[in-house]
Every structure is written in C-alpha cells, then in structure tokens.
PyMOL Python script that loads the backbone (N, CA, C, O; Angstrom):
from pymol import cmd

cmd.read_pdbstr("""\
ATOM      1  N   MET A   1      93.952   6.705   4.093  1.00  0.00           N
ATOM      2  CA  MET A   1      93.744   7.887   3.294  1.00  0.00           C
ATOM      3  C   MET A   1      95.092   8.372   2.771  1.00  0.00           C
ATOM      4  O   MET A   1      96.078   8.413   3.506  1.00  0.00           O
ATOM      5  N   ASP A   2      95.119   8.730   1.524  1.00  0.00           N
ATOM      6  CA  ASP A   2      96.353   9.172   0.900  1.00  0.00           C
ATOM      7  C   ASP A   2      96.330  10.683   0.737  1.00  0.00           C
ATOM      8  O   ASP A   2      95.684  11.210  -0.169  1.00  0.00           O
ATOM      9  N   LEU A   3      97.039  11.379   1.623  1.00  0.00           N
ATOM     10  CA  LEU A   3      97.076  12.835   1.568  1.00  0.00           C
ATOM     11  C   LEU A   3      97.767  13.330   0.306  1.00  0.00           C
ATOM     12  O   LEU A   3      97.433  14.401  -0.202  1.00  0.00           O
ATOM     13  N   SER A   4      98.715  12.576  -0.201  1.00  0.00           N
ATOM     14  CA  SER A   4      99.420  12.982  -1.417  1.00  0.00           C
ATOM     15  C   SER A   4      98.458  13.065  -2.593  1.00  0.00           C
ATOM     16  O   SER A   4      98.525  14.000  -3.390  1.00  0.00           O
ATOM     17  N   HIS A   5      97.566  12.092  -2.701  1.00  0.00           N
ATOM     18  CA  HIS A   5      96.585  12.092  -3.787  1.00  0.00           C
ATOM     19  C   HIS A   5      95.639  13.284  -3.649  1.00  0.00           C
ATOM     20  O   HIS A   5      95.354  13.971  -4.630  1.00  0.00           O
ATOM     21  N   LEU A   6      95.161  13.524  -2.449  1.00  0.00           N
ATOM     22  CA  LEU A   6      94.257  14.644  -2.203  1.00  0.00           C
ATOM     23  C   LEU A   6      94.962  15.973  -2.470  1.00  0.00           C
ATOM     24  O   LEU A   6      94.353  16.912  -2.982  1.00  0.00           O
ATOM     25  N   ARG A   7      96.229  16.046  -2.127  1.00  0.00           N
ATOM     26  CA  ARG A   7      97.026  17.254  -2.394  1.00  0.00           C
ATOM     27  C   ARG A   7      97.142  17.493  -3.893  1.00  0.00           C
ATOM     28  O   ARG A   7      96.942  18.615  -4.358  1.00  0.00           O
ATOM     29  N   ARG A   8      97.460  16.457  -4.648  1.00  0.00           N
ATOM     30  CA  ARG A   8      97.571  16.600  -6.114  1.00  0.00           C
ATOM     31  C   ARG A   8      96.236  17.014  -6.726  1.00  0.00           C
ATOM     32  O   ARG A   8      96.183  17.879  -7.600  1.00  0.00           O
ATOM     33  N   GLU A   9      95.172  16.391  -6.261  1.00  0.00           N
ATOM     34  CA  GLU A   9      93.844  16.715  -6.788  1.00  0.00           C
ATOM     35  C   GLU A   9      93.467  18.171  -6.493  1.00  0.00           C
ATOM     36  O   GLU A   9      92.912  18.860  -7.348  1.00  0.00           O
ATOM     37  N   SER A  10      93.770  18.626  -5.286  1.00  0.00           N
ATOM     38  CA  SER A  10      93.437  20.010  -4.933  1.00  0.00           C
ATOM     39  C   SER A  10      94.310  21.005  -5.696  1.00  0.00           C
ATOM     40  O   SER A  10      93.829  22.068  -6.089  1.00  0.00           O
ATOM     41  N   ARG A  11      95.579  20.680  -5.911  1.00  0.00           N
ATOM     42  CA  ARG A  11      96.463  21.569  -6.684  1.00  0.00           C
ATOM     43  C   ARG A  11      96.008  21.665  -8.136  1.00  0.00           C
ATOM     44  O   ARG A  11      96.006  22.750  -8.718  1.00  0.00           O
ATOM     45  N   THR A  12      95.626  20.543  -8.715  1.00  0.00           N
ATOM     46  CA  THR A  12      95.131  20.545 -10.090  1.00  0.00           C
ATOM     47  C   THR A  12      93.848  21.356 -10.195  1.00  0.00           C
ATOM     48  O   THR A  12      93.692  22.167 -11.108  1.00  0.00           O
ATOM     49  N   ALA A  13      92.930  21.138  -9.259  1.00  0.00           N
ATOM     50  CA  ALA A  13      91.677  21.894  -9.257  1.00  0.00           C
ATOM     51  C   ALA A  13      91.951  23.385  -9.109  1.00  0.00           C
ATOM     52  O   ALA A  13      91.305  24.202  -9.765  1.00  0.00           O
ATOM     53  N   LEU A  14      92.897  23.744  -8.259  1.00  0.00           N
ATOM     54  CA  LEU A  14      93.255  25.149  -8.081  1.00  0.00           C
ATOM     55  C   LEU A  14      93.774  25.744  -9.383  1.00  0.00           C
ATOM     56  O   LEU A  14      93.351  26.829  -9.781  1.00  0.00           O
ATOM     57  N   GLU A  15      94.674  25.051 -10.040  1.00  0.00           N
ATOM     58  CA  GLU A  15      95.223  25.543 -11.309  1.00  0.00           C
ATOM     59  C   GLU A  15      94.118  25.723 -12.353  1.00  0.00           C
ATOM     60  O   GLU A  15      94.078  26.733 -13.056  1.00  0.00           O
ATOM     61  N   LEU A  16      93.232  24.748 -12.447  1.00  0.00           N
ATOM     62  CA  LEU A  16      92.143  24.836 -13.416  1.00  0.00           C
ATOM     63  C   LEU A  16      91.173  25.967 -13.065  1.00  0.00           C
ATOM     64  O   LEU A  16      90.675  26.661 -13.952  1.00  0.00           O
ATOM     65  N   ALA A  17      90.910  26.147 -11.784  1.00  0.00           N
ATOM     66  CA  ALA A  17      90.002  27.215 -11.346  1.00  0.00           C
ATOM     67  C   ALA A  17      90.590  28.588 -11.666  1.00  0.00           C
ATOM     68  O   ALA A  17      89.864  29.501 -12.059  1.00  0.00           O
ATOM     69  N   VAL A  18      91.885  28.731 -11.501  1.00  0.00           N
ATOM     70  CA  VAL A  18      92.540  30.001 -11.827  1.00  0.00           C
ATOM     71  C   VAL A  18      92.423  30.272 -13.332  1.00  0.00           C
ATOM     72  O   VAL A  18      92.056  31.372 -13.743  1.00  0.00           O
ATOM     73  N   VAL A  19      92.734  29.268 -14.140  1.00  0.00           N
ATOM     74  CA  VAL A  19      92.668  29.429 -15.591  1.00  0.00           C
ATOM     75  C   VAL A  19      91.234  29.707 -16.049  1.00  0.00           C
ATOM     76  O   VAL A  19      91.015  30.489 -16.975  1.00  0.00           O
ATOM     77  N   ALA A  20      90.260  29.066 -15.399  1.00  0.00           N
ATOM     78  CA  ALA A  20      88.855  29.238 -15.767  1.00  0.00           C
ATOM     79  C   ALA A  20      88.252  30.527 -15.213  1.00  0.00           C
ATOM     80  O   ALA A  20      87.095  30.853 -15.479  1.00  0.00           O
ATOM     81  N   MET A  21      89.061  31.255 -14.437  1.00  0.00           N
ATOM     82  CA  MET A  21      88.588  32.484 -13.809  1.00  0.00           C
ATOM     83  C   MET A  21      87.350  32.242 -12.940  1.00  0.00           C
ATOM     84  O   MET A  21      86.356  32.965 -13.015  1.00  0.00           O
ATOM     85  N   ALA A  22      87.450  31.202 -12.122  1.00  0.00           N
ATOM     86  CA  ALA A  22      86.385  30.875 -11.178  1.00  0.00           C
ATOM     87  C   ALA A  22      86.292  31.992 -10.139  1.00  0.00           C
ATOM     88  O   ALA A  22      87.233  32.770  -9.980  1.00  0.00           O
ATOM     89  N   PRO A  23      85.183  32.074  -9.445  1.00  0.00           N
ATOM     90  CA  PRO A  23      85.030  33.120  -8.424  1.00  0.00           C
ATOM     91  C   PRO A  23      86.152  33.062  -7.389  1.00  0.00           C
ATOM     92  O   PRO A  23      86.641  31.987  -7.043  1.00  0.00           O
ATOM     93  N   SER A  24      86.547  34.227  -6.907  1.00  0.00           N
ATOM     94  CA  SER A  24      87.691  34.308  -6.001  1.00  0.00           C
ATOM     95  C   SER A  24      87.471  33.524  -4.712  1.00  0.00           C
ATOM     96  O   SER A  24      88.429  32.972  -4.170  1.00  0.00           O
ATOM     97  N   ASP A  25      86.251  33.457  -4.208  1.00  0.00           N
ATOM     98  CA  ASP A  25      86.028  32.692  -2.977  1.00  0.00           C
ATOM     99  C   ASP A  25      86.288  31.209  -3.206  1.00  0.00           C
ATOM    100  O   ASP A  25      86.789  30.527  -2.312  1.00  0.00           O
ATOM    101  N   LEU A  26      85.958  30.704  -4.381  1.00  0.00           N
ATOM    102  CA  LEU A  26      86.223  29.303  -4.703  1.00  0.00           C
ATOM    103  C   LEU A  26      87.724  29.071  -4.874  1.00  0.00           C
ATOM    104  O   LEU A  26      88.264  28.082  -4.378  1.00  0.00           O
ATOM    105  N   VAL A  27      88.385  29.969  -5.566  1.00  0.00           N
ATOM    106  CA  VAL A  27      89.839  29.869  -5.732  1.00  0.00           C
ATOM    107  C   VAL A  27      90.519  29.928  -4.370  1.00  0.00           C
ATOM    108  O   VAL A  27      91.451  29.167  -4.110  1.00  0.00           O
ATOM    109  N   ASP A  28      90.066  30.820  -3.504  1.00  0.00           N
ATOM    110  CA  ASP A  28      90.641  30.934  -2.156  1.00  0.00           C
ATOM    111  C   ASP A  28      90.469  29.650  -1.356  1.00  0.00           C
ATOM    112  O   ASP A  28      91.388  29.223  -0.658  1.00  0.00           O
ATOM    113  N   ARG A  29      89.294  29.032  -1.454  1.00  0.00           N
ATOM    114  CA  ARG A  29      89.056  27.772  -0.731  1.00  0.00           C
ATOM    115  C   ARG A  29      90.000  26.677  -1.232  1.00  0.00           C
ATOM    116  O   ARG A  29      90.584  25.936  -0.443  1.00  0.00           O
ATOM    117  N   LEU A  30      90.135  26.591  -2.541  1.00  0.00           N
ATOM    118  CA  LEU A  30      91.038  25.586  -3.114  1.00  0.00           C
ATOM    119  C   LEU A  30      92.485  25.868  -2.736  1.00  0.00           C
ATOM    120  O   LEU A  30      93.243  24.943  -2.443  1.00  0.00           O
ATOM    121  N   ALA A  31      92.873  27.144  -2.742  1.00  0.00           N
ATOM    122  CA  ALA A  31      94.242  27.525  -2.391  1.00  0.00           C
ATOM    123  C   ALA A  31      94.547  27.191  -0.932  1.00  0.00           C
ATOM    124  O   ALA A  31      95.618  26.673  -0.616  1.00  0.00           O
ATOM    125  N   ALA A  32      93.609  27.489  -0.059  1.00  0.00           N
ATOM    126  CA  ALA A  32      93.812  27.186   1.365  1.00  0.00           C
ATOM    127  C   ALA A  32      93.959  25.678   1.578  1.00  0.00           C
ATOM    128  O   ALA A  32      94.840  25.230   2.312  1.00  0.00           O
ATOM    129  N   ALA A  33      93.097  24.911   0.936  1.00  0.00           N
ATOM    130  CA  ALA A  33      93.160  23.457   1.077  1.00  0.00           C
ATOM    131  C   ALA A  33      94.472  22.915   0.523  1.00  0.00           C
ATOM    132  O   ALA A  33      95.133  22.100   1.167  1.00  0.00           O
ATOM    133  N   ALA A  34      94.847  23.364  -0.663  1.00  0.00           N
ATOM    134  CA  ALA A  34      96.093  22.889  -1.278  1.00  0.00           C
ATOM    135  C   ALA A  34      97.303  23.273  -0.438  1.00  0.00           C
ATOM    136  O   ALA A  34      98.219  22.469  -0.264  1.00  0.00           O
ATOM    137  N   GLY A  35      97.313  24.482   0.079  1.00  0.00           N
ATOM    138  CA  GLY A  35      98.430  24.942   0.897  1.00  0.00           C
ATOM    139  C   GLY A  35      98.567  24.173   2.196  1.00  0.00           C
ATOM    140  O   GLY A  35      99.670  23.797   2.591  1.00  0.00           O
ATOM    141  N   LEU A  36      97.450  23.941   2.855  1.00  0.00           N
ATOM    142  CA  LEU A  36      97.487  23.165   4.100  1.00  0.00           C
ATOM    143  C   LEU A  36      97.964  21.744   3.844  1.00  0.00           C
ATOM    144  O   LEU A  36      98.786  21.214   4.592  1.00  0.00           O
ATOM    145  N   LEU A  37      97.449  21.131   2.790  1.00  0.00           N
ATOM    146  CA  LEU A  37      97.883  19.770   2.471  1.00  0.00           C
ATOM    147  C   LEU A  37      99.362  19.734   2.117  1.00  0.00           C
ATOM    148  O   LEU A  37     100.075  18.802   2.489  1.00  0.00           O
ATOM    149  N   GLU A  38      99.818  20.750   1.399  1.00  0.00           N
ATOM    150  CA  GLU A  38     101.244  20.835   1.037  1.00  0.00           C
ATOM    151  C   GLU A  38     102.110  20.841   2.297  1.00  0.00           C
ATOM    152  O   GLU A  38     103.128  20.152   2.365  1.00  0.00           O
ATOM    153  N   ALA A  39     101.700  21.616   3.280  1.00  0.00           N
ATOM    154  CA  ALA A  39     102.454  21.691   4.533  1.00  0.00           C
ATOM    155  C   ALA A  39     102.369  20.384   5.319  1.00  0.00           C
ATOM    156  O   ALA A  39     103.365  19.918   5.871  1.00  0.00           O
ATOM    157  N   LEU A  40     101.182  19.801   5.366  1.00  0.00           N
ATOM    158  CA  LEU A  40     100.992  18.598   6.173  1.00  0.00           C
ATOM    159  C   LEU A  40     101.749  17.391   5.632  1.00  0.00           C
ATOM    160  O   LEU A  40     102.254  16.583   6.412  1.00  0.00           O
ATOM    161  N   VAL A  41     101.837  17.253   4.306  1.00  0.00           N
ATOM    162  CA  VAL A  41     102.525  16.072   3.769  1.00  0.00           C
ATOM    163  C   VAL A  41     104.026  16.118   4.014  1.00  0.00           C
ATOM    164  O   VAL A  41     104.709  15.104   3.870  1.00  0.00           O
ATOM    165  N   GLU A  42     104.540  17.273   4.378  1.00  0.00           N
ATOM    166  CA  GLU A  42     105.967  17.400   4.678  1.00  0.00           C
ATOM    167  C   GLU A  42     106.296  16.992   6.116  1.00  0.00           C
ATOM    168  O   GLU A  42     107.461  16.777   6.450  1.00  0.00           O
ATOM    169  N   LEU A  43     105.281  16.887   6.955  1.00  0.00           N
ATOM    170  CA  LEU A  43     105.488  16.548   8.367  1.00  0.00           C
ATOM    171  C   LEU A  43     105.342  15.046   8.588  1.00  0.00           C
ATOM    172  O   LEU A  43     104.689  14.359   7.802  1.00  0.00           O
ATOM    173  N   PRO A  44     105.949  14.540   9.654  1.00  0.00           N
ATOM    174  CA  PRO A  44     105.755  13.123   9.991  1.00  0.00           C
ATOM    175  C   PRO A  44     104.272  12.840  10.243  1.00  0.00           C
ATOM    176  O   PRO A  44     103.586  13.618  10.906  1.00  0.00           O
ATOM    177  N   ILE A  45     103.799  11.741   9.717  1.00  0.00           N
ATOM    178  CA  ILE A  45     102.379  11.398   9.781  1.00  0.00           C
ATOM    179  C   ILE A  45     101.858  11.277  11.213  1.00  0.00           C
ATOM    180  O   ILE A  45     100.669  11.472  11.469  1.00  0.00           O
ATOM    181  N   ASP A  46     102.752  10.955  12.135  1.00  0.00           N
ATOM    182  CA  ASP A  46     102.319  10.789  13.523  1.00  0.00           C
ATOM    183  C   ASP A  46     102.603  12.020  14.387  1.00  0.00           C
ATOM    184  O   ASP A  46     102.528  11.943  15.613  1.00  0.00           O
ATOM    185  N   SER A  47     102.928  13.155  13.760  1.00  0.00           N
ATOM    186  CA  SER A  47     103.197  14.371  14.531  1.00  0.00           C
ATOM    187  C   SER A  47     101.882  14.999  15.003  1.00  0.00           C
ATOM    188  O   SER A  47     100.834  14.820  14.384  1.00  0.00           O
ATOM    189  N   ALA A  48     101.962  15.724  16.093  1.00  0.00           N
ATOM    190  CA  ALA A  48     100.766  16.337  16.688  1.00  0.00           C
ATOM    191  C   ALA A  48     100.013  17.251  15.719  1.00  0.00           C
ATOM    192  O   ALA A  48      98.786  17.176  15.658  1.00  0.00           O
ATOM    193  N   PRO A  49     100.703  18.117  14.956  1.00  0.00           N
ATOM    194  CA  PRO A  49      99.952  18.976  14.021  1.00  0.00           C
ATOM    195  C   PRO A  49      99.184  18.177  12.966  1.00  0.00           C
ATOM    196  O   PRO A  49      98.052  18.518  12.621  1.00  0.00           O
ATOM    197  N   VAL A  50      99.806  17.117  12.460  1.00  0.00           N
ATOM    198  CA  VAL A  50      99.138  16.301  11.451  1.00  0.00           C
ATOM    199  C   VAL A  50      97.918  15.614  12.051  1.00  0.00           C
ATOM    200  O   VAL A  50      96.834  15.632  11.468  1.00  0.00           O
ATOM    201  N   ILE A  51      98.100  15.019  13.200  1.00  0.00           N
ATOM    202  CA  ILE A  51      96.994  14.325  13.860  1.00  0.00           C
ATOM    203  C   ILE A  51      95.853  15.287  14.165  1.00  0.00           C
ATOM    204  O   ILE A  51      94.683  14.937  14.010  1.00  0.00           O
ATOM    205  N   ALA A  52      96.188  16.488  14.594  1.00  0.00           N
ATOM    206  CA  ALA A  52      95.163  17.467  14.956  1.00  0.00           C
ATOM    207  C   ALA A  52      94.457  18.058  13.745  1.00  0.00           C
ATOM    208  O   ALA A  52      93.249  18.292  13.790  1.00  0.00           O
ATOM    209  N   LEU A  53      95.191  18.301  12.664  1.00  0.00           N
ATOM    210  CA  LEU A  53      94.625  19.045  11.536  1.00  0.00           C
ATOM    211  C   LEU A  53      94.047  18.199  10.410  1.00  0.00           C
ATOM    212  O   LEU A  53      93.142  18.653   9.709  1.00  0.00           O
ATOM    213  N   VAL A  54      94.540  16.995  10.222  1.00  0.00           N
ATOM    214  CA  VAL A  54      94.143  16.207   9.053  1.00  0.00           C
ATOM    215  C   VAL A  54      92.627  16.025   8.917  1.00  0.00           C
ATOM    216  O   VAL A  54      92.108  16.250   7.824  1.00  0.00           O
ATOM    217  N   PRO A  55      91.900  15.640   9.939  1.00  0.00           N
ATOM    218  CA  PRO A  55      90.455  15.441   9.721  1.00  0.00           C
ATOM    219  C   PRO A  55      89.753  16.700   9.209  1.00  0.00           C
ATOM    220  O   PRO A  55      88.927  16.628   8.299  1.00  0.00           O
ATOM    221  N   ARG A  56      90.077  17.831   9.787  1.00  0.00           N
ATOM    222  CA  ARG A  56      89.434  19.080   9.379  1.00  0.00           C
ATOM    223  C   ARG A  56      89.892  19.500   7.979  1.00  0.00           C
ATOM    224  O   ARG A  56      89.082  19.969   7.179  1.00  0.00           O
ATOM    225  N   VAL A  57      91.168  19.336   7.683  1.00  0.00           N
ATOM    226  CA  VAL A  57      91.692  19.720   6.372  1.00  0.00           C
ATOM    227  C   VAL A  57      91.110  18.817   5.277  1.00  0.00           C
ATOM    228  O   VAL A  57      90.782  19.298   4.192  1.00  0.00           O
ATOM    229  N   VAL A  58      90.983  17.538   5.546  1.00  0.00           N
ATOM    230  CA  VAL A  58      90.407  16.620   4.562  1.00  0.00           C
ATOM    231  C   VAL A  58      88.952  17.007   4.281  1.00  0.00           C
ATOM    232  O   VAL A  58      88.526  17.028   3.126  1.00  0.00           O
ATOM    233  N   THR A  59      88.202  17.308   5.320  1.00  0.00           N
ATOM    234  CA  THR A  59      86.809  17.733   5.146  1.00  0.00           C
ATOM    235  C   THR A  59      86.733  19.016   4.334  1.00  0.00           C
ATOM    236  O   THR A  59      85.921  19.131   3.415  1.00  0.00           O
ATOM    237  N   ARG A  60      87.582  19.979   4.676  1.00  0.00           N
ATOM    238  CA  ARG A  60      87.628  21.246   3.949  1.00  0.00           C
ATOM    239  C   ARG A  60      88.006  21.049   2.493  1.00  0.00           C
ATOM    240  O   ARG A  60      87.423  21.666   1.602  1.00  0.00           O
ATOM    241  N   THR A  61      88.974  20.196   2.257  1.00  0.00           N
ATOM    242  CA  THR A  61      89.432  19.946   0.896  1.00  0.00           C
ATOM    243  C   THR A  61      88.349  19.284   0.069  1.00  0.00           C
ATOM    244  O   THR A  61      88.091  19.694  -1.062  1.00  0.00           O
ATOM    245  N   ARG A  62      87.725  18.282   0.614  1.00  0.00           N
ATOM    246  CA  ARG A  62      86.654  17.593  -0.130  1.00  0.00           C
ATOM    247  C   ARG A  62      85.502  18.544  -0.437  1.00  0.00           C
ATOM    248  O   ARG A  62      84.918  18.481  -1.519  1.00  0.00           O
ATOM    249  N   SER A  63      85.175  19.411   0.495  1.00  0.00           N
ATOM    250  CA  SER A  63      84.123  20.404   0.275  1.00  0.00           C
ATOM    251  C   SER A  63      84.511  21.375  -0.839  1.00  0.00           C
ATOM    252  O   SER A  63      83.689  21.692  -1.699  1.00  0.00           O
ATOM    253  N   ALA A  64      85.743  21.844  -0.827  1.00  0.00           N
ATOM    254  CA  ALA A  64      86.220  22.768  -1.862  1.00  0.00           C
ATOM    255  C   ALA A  64      86.252  22.071  -3.227  1.00  0.00           C
ATOM    256  O   ALA A  64      85.882  22.672  -4.236  1.00  0.00           O
ATOM    257  N   LEU A  65      86.686  20.821  -3.264  1.00  0.00           N
ATOM    258  CA  LEU A  65      86.718  20.082  -4.527  1.00  0.00           C
ATOM    259  C   LEU A  65      85.310  19.848  -5.068  1.00  0.00           C
ATOM    260  O   LEU A  65      85.085  19.923  -6.276  1.00  0.00           O
ATOM    261  N   GLU A  66      84.380  19.571  -4.190  1.00  0.00           N
ATOM    262  CA  GLU A  66      82.989  19.396  -4.612  1.00  0.00           C
ATOM    263  C   GLU A  66      82.431  20.710  -5.165  1.00  0.00           C
ATOM    264  O   GLU A  66      81.744  20.719  -6.187  1.00  0.00           O
ATOM    265  N   ALA A  67      82.729  21.808  -4.488  1.00  0.00           N
ATOM    266  CA  ALA A  67      82.279  23.121  -4.970  1.00  0.00           C
ATOM    267  C   ALA A  67      82.886  23.415  -6.339  1.00  0.00           C
ATOM    268  O   ALA A  67      82.203  23.942  -7.217  1.00  0.00           O
ATOM    269  N   TRP A  68      84.159  23.080  -6.528  1.00  0.00           N
ATOM    270  CA  TRP A  68      84.810  23.285  -7.818  1.00  0.00           C
ATOM    271  C   TRP A  68      84.123  22.454  -8.904  1.00  0.00           C
ATOM    272  O   TRP A  68      83.824  22.960  -9.986  1.00  0.00           O
ATOM    273  N   GLN A  69      83.878  21.187  -8.610  1.00  0.00           N
ATOM    274  CA  GLN A  69      83.224  20.320  -9.602  1.00  0.00           C
ATOM    275  C   GLN A  69      81.843  20.863  -9.972  1.00  0.00           C
ATOM    276  O   GLN A  69      81.467  20.849 -11.145  1.00  0.00           O
ATOM    277  N   ASN A  70      81.096  21.335  -8.997  1.00  0.00           N
ATOM    278  CA  ASN A  70      79.771  21.896  -9.263  1.00  0.00           C
ATOM    279  C   ASN A  70      79.883  23.154 -10.122  1.00  0.00           C
ATOM    280  O   ASN A  70      79.130  23.319 -11.082  1.00  0.00           O
ATOM    281  N   TRP A  71      80.813  24.033  -9.783  1.00  0.00           N
ATOM    282  CA  TRP A  71      80.988  25.264 -10.549  1.00  0.00           C
ATOM    283  C   TRP A  71      81.427  24.934 -11.975  1.00  0.00           C
ATOM    284  O   TRP A  71      80.910  25.492 -12.943  1.00  0.00           O
ATOM    285  N   ARG A  72      82.384  24.024 -12.086  1.00  0.00           N
ATOM    286  CA  ARG A  72      82.889  23.624 -13.398  1.00  0.00           C
ATOM    287  C   ARG A  72      81.766  23.066 -14.264  1.00  0.00           C
ATOM    288  O   ARG A  72      81.654  23.395 -15.445  1.00  0.00           O
ATOM    289  N   HIS A  73      80.942  22.224 -13.666  1.00  0.00           N
ATOM    290  CA  HIS A  73      79.825  21.638 -14.407  1.00  0.00           C
ATOM    291  C   HIS A  73      78.848  22.720 -14.865  1.00  0.00           C
ATOM    292  O   HIS A  73      78.399  22.717 -16.012  1.00  0.00           O
ATOM    293  N   GLU A  74      78.528  23.631 -13.975  1.00  0.00           N
ATOM    294  CA  GLU A  74      77.569  24.700 -14.281  1.00  0.00           C
ATOM    295  C   GLU A  74      78.096  25.696 -15.302  1.00  0.00           C
ATOM    296  O   GLU A  74      77.350  26.139 -16.176  1.00  0.00           O
ATOM    297  N   HIS A  75      79.361  26.052 -15.203  1.00  0.00           N
ATOM    298  CA  HIS A  75      79.879  27.152 -15.999  1.00  0.00           C
ATOM    299  C   HIS A  75      80.752  26.754 -17.174  1.00  0.00           C
ATOM    300  O   HIS A  75      80.903  27.532 -18.117  1.00  0.00           O
ATOM    301  N   LEU A  76      81.318  25.585 -17.141  1.00  0.00           N
ATOM    302  CA  LEU A  76      82.211  25.203 -18.223  1.00  0.00           C
ATOM    303  C   LEU A  76      81.670  24.060 -19.071  1.00  0.00           C
ATOM    304  O   LEU A  76      81.706  24.127 -20.300  1.00  0.00           O
ATOM    305  N   GLU A  77      81.182  23.038 -18.443  1.00  0.00           N
ATOM    306  CA  GLU A  77      80.748  21.844 -19.186  1.00  0.00           C
ATOM    307  C   GLU A  77      79.632  22.168 -20.167  1.00  0.00           C
ATOM    308  O   GLU A  77      79.597  21.617 -21.268  1.00  0.00           O
ATOM    309  N   LYS A  78      78.723  23.050 -19.786  1.00  0.00           N
ATOM    310  CA  LYS A  78      77.608  23.409 -20.644  1.00  0.00           C
ATOM    311  C   LYS A  78      78.049  24.235 -21.847  1.00  0.00           C
ATOM    312  O   LYS A  78      77.365  24.266 -22.871  1.00  0.00           O
ATOM    313  N   LYS A  79      79.198  24.905 -21.719  1.00  0.00           N
ATOM    314  CA  LYS A  79      79.670  25.783 -22.782  1.00  0.00           C
ATOM    315  C   LYS A  79      80.601  25.094 -23.761  1.00  0.00           C
ATOM    316  O   LYS A  79      80.908  25.641 -24.820  1.00  0.00           O
ATOM    317  N   ILE A  80      81.048  23.911 -23.418  1.00  0.00           N
ATOM    318  CA  ILE A  80      81.974  23.185 -24.296  1.00  0.00           C
ATOM    319  C   ILE A  80      81.153  22.421 -25.327  1.00  0.00           C
ATOM    320  O   ILE A  80      80.358  21.552 -24.966  1.00  0.00           O
ATOM    321  N   PRO A  81      81.339  22.736 -26.606  1.00  0.00           N
ATOM    322  CA  PRO A  81      80.577  22.031 -27.632  1.00  0.00           C
ATOM    323  C   PRO A  81      81.006  20.561 -27.707  1.00  0.00           C
ATOM    324  O   PRO A  81      82.193  20.242 -27.658  1.00  0.00           O
ATOM    325  N   ARG A  82      80.049  19.710 -27.823  1.00  0.00           N
ATOM    326  CA  ARG A  82      80.306  18.271 -27.973  1.00  0.00           C
ATOM    327  C   ARG A  82      80.026  17.887 -29.409  1.00  0.00           C
ATOM    328  O   ARG A  82      78.965  18.189 -29.954  1.00  0.00           O
ATOM    329  N   GLY A  83      80.995  17.218 -30.016  1.00  0.00           N
ATOM    330  CA  GLY A  83      80.903  16.859 -31.416  1.00  0.00           C
ATOM    331  C   GLY A  83      79.983  15.767 -31.642  1.00  0.00           C
ATOM    332  O   GLY A  83      79.795  15.345 -32.783  1.00  0.00           O
TER     333      GLY A  83
END
""", "prot")
cmd.dss("prot")
cmd.show_as("cartoon", "prot")
cmd.util.cbc("prot")
cmd.orient("prot")
C-alpha cells in the first residue's frame, strides 16, 4: 500500500471539497484523513505509531474519499453541462 498516493488523493479531495463548499462534516473528515496521513508518512514505516494507526487511518481515508466522490457526483456532476 502506498500511503503517499493515498495522502495526495486525500489532499486533492480536501482542496476540491473546500472549493466546492461541500458540507463541513465531509470537509472535516477529509481534513482529518489528510492530516493523519501527512503525519504518518513522515515517520519510519516500521515505527509503533505507524504500525498501530495505518489500518484505521487507511479505512477512514477510503471512507471519506468515497463520501466525497458520492457527494461530488450528486451535487456537482449533475450540474456541469455536457456539450
């Protein structure tokens, strides 16, 4: 699993959610996930905090990203005119 990729994806989703004025609970979930991943990628991969937190943080991040994709589809994709 590549935490760097997941971190970039969560940061991008967070930025887009802020610009799209997504609900604050969704923005908060993305921010928490991005922040935790930011901290974890700075630590040695075999350190106790990383080993203890990564499974839960990855699950949380994937859930937040899925919620973002669902919200984006519901609220933005339908409003964008397609030529």
